[in-house]
Residue, then its C-alpha position, 0 to 999 in steps of 0.5 A: m258694889g263693884r264686886l256685887l255687880v261683877a258677881l251679878n253679871c257672872t250669874l246672869l251669864a251662867l244661867g243664860g248660857t246654860g239654860g238658853q242652849l238647853l231650851s233652844r235644843l229642846y225646841y228642835i228635838n221636839g219638832g221645832q223647825r224654824q231657824w229664824l224663830s230660834a235665832g230671834l229668841q236669843t235677842g227677843g227678850w230685849p224689852l225686859l231691859l226697859i224695866p231697869l232702865a225706866g227705874s234708872y231714868a226715874s231715879r235720875r229724874a227725881r234728882d234732876r228734872g232735866a236728866p236725859v232719857l238716855l245716858s249714851p252718846p249718839r255715836f255709841l248708840l250708832a255703834a250699838a246698832g252696828l253690833g246688833v247687826i253682827t249679833g243677828v248674824d252670829d245668833f242665826l249661825y248658832a241657831w241653825g247649827l244647833e238644829f244639827l248638833p247635840v248641845s254637848t257638842s255645840a258647847i265644846l265648839i262654842s268654847t273655841q270662841l275664847v281662841f277668837t276672843v284672844l286673837f281679836s282682843f289683841l288686834i282690836v283693843r290691844h290685850r297682850l298675848t302671853a304664853a298661857t294664852v297661846n297654850a290655851v288657844a292651842l289646846l282648845t283648837v286641838g279639842g275642836v279637831v278631835l270632835g271633827l275627826h269623829v263626826s259619826s259618834d254623836r250624830p242625832e237621829g235623823v241628821t245626815r253626815g252632811q247636815y252634821w258637818l254643816g252644823f259643825v261649820l256653822t257653830l264654829g262660824a258663830a264662835a268666830l263671829g262672837g270672838v269678834l263681837m266682844p272686843l268690839v263691845e269693849l272698844a265701844y265702851k272705850c270710845a264712849a268713855g272718851g272726853g272724860r265721860v263717866l260710864t255707869y251700868s245703865v250705859a251697859m244696859e242701853l248698849q244691850l237694849v239697842i243691840g237686842l232691838v236691832a238684832t230682833a228687827f233683823f230676825t223679824a225680817g227673816m221670819i216674815v220672808n220665811k213665813d215663820f209667823q204663819a207657821i207658829p200656830s201649826e208648829a205649836k200644835r205638832f210640838e211633842l211636849g204640847e202646845a202650851r209647853y211650846y210657848t213656854v219653851l219660847v218665852w223662857a228661852a228668850v228670857l234666859w238668852q237675854f240674861f246671857f247677853l246682858g251678863a256678857v256685856g256687863v262683864i265686859f263693862c265691869v272687867h274686860t273682854l277676856l274675862a267674858g270669854i273665859l266665863i263662857a268656857v268655864f260653864i262648858p262642863v255645866t252645860e255638858v252635864a245638863a245636856v246629858i241629864f235633861l236631854h239624855e244626850k250621849f257623852s262619847s269618849e271624844k267629847g270627854v277628850a275635847l272637854v278635858l282639853s278645853l278645861w286644861g286650856l282654860a286652867s292654863y289661861s286662868y293661871g297665867e292671868w292670875n300669875e301676871a296679876r300677882a306679878k303686877k301687884n308686887t311690882e306696884a308695891v315695890a314702886e310705892a315703897q321706893a317712892s315713899 
């Protein structure tokens, strides 16, 4: 059951991360201009979680008439609300940056999130730094620098050099904030597990529900101030793919982004923060290829170099983790043999 849950969350993360990015960019290149709306799509699918949570509650209720509606302790839910605010800021930075960058470039920049995840995992939840980790961080950093030195090679039509740089900085900022967010989620799980409490996957869904609710409230306030709700009908009519497809893009983007975030918090719950960061980096090639095929983006030599460096860094990190796990297993086997 544990492996099945890990596989399910990895699948959700993969589908959501790739599909969400493509649909968010599709919104912009076909006439969408509302950054607050685009950002809100990343967490606006939170009501979907009410379905499995209602099923979980009904199951508990059938066994125990006094079962609580929520399993999470109050402090955990309060922490989730704080994480929701951070998620809101992070998503807005990403959505705004994506307005000026191709998906293929944005995906490579987002891969640097692994750098920040490793750093803040060390500072916040005390994950140990290894030589393989440091090597991966260095390679991902160089990949980002390669892209930054060739800003004119893949600028979308109509985007100025200044706007491209703004998108570059905003996306790196989103990667950094995302790198802080994931260790904080793991820390919240550890605090919730204090006192001998047993945490279930329902707790992970409750966490994502509160995060999504608070982040969506943040975006809703921004959309009201920016008058996005009034602009949606006219923007839909001007959408190059048609009015019906405008709403289809919005709905499916919200669904896929919810898959991504639920998959991320689920992987953190089942394993740890670093695996979530690795998986986000793993699916860069998939996003790259999908952007070239479906959005007809250019794949420059600089992107190729940055992608190779990213994959090299990922391979280095993965090998280091596998080697360390194997050494730990051998040590435990020797200890058990000596004890017997």
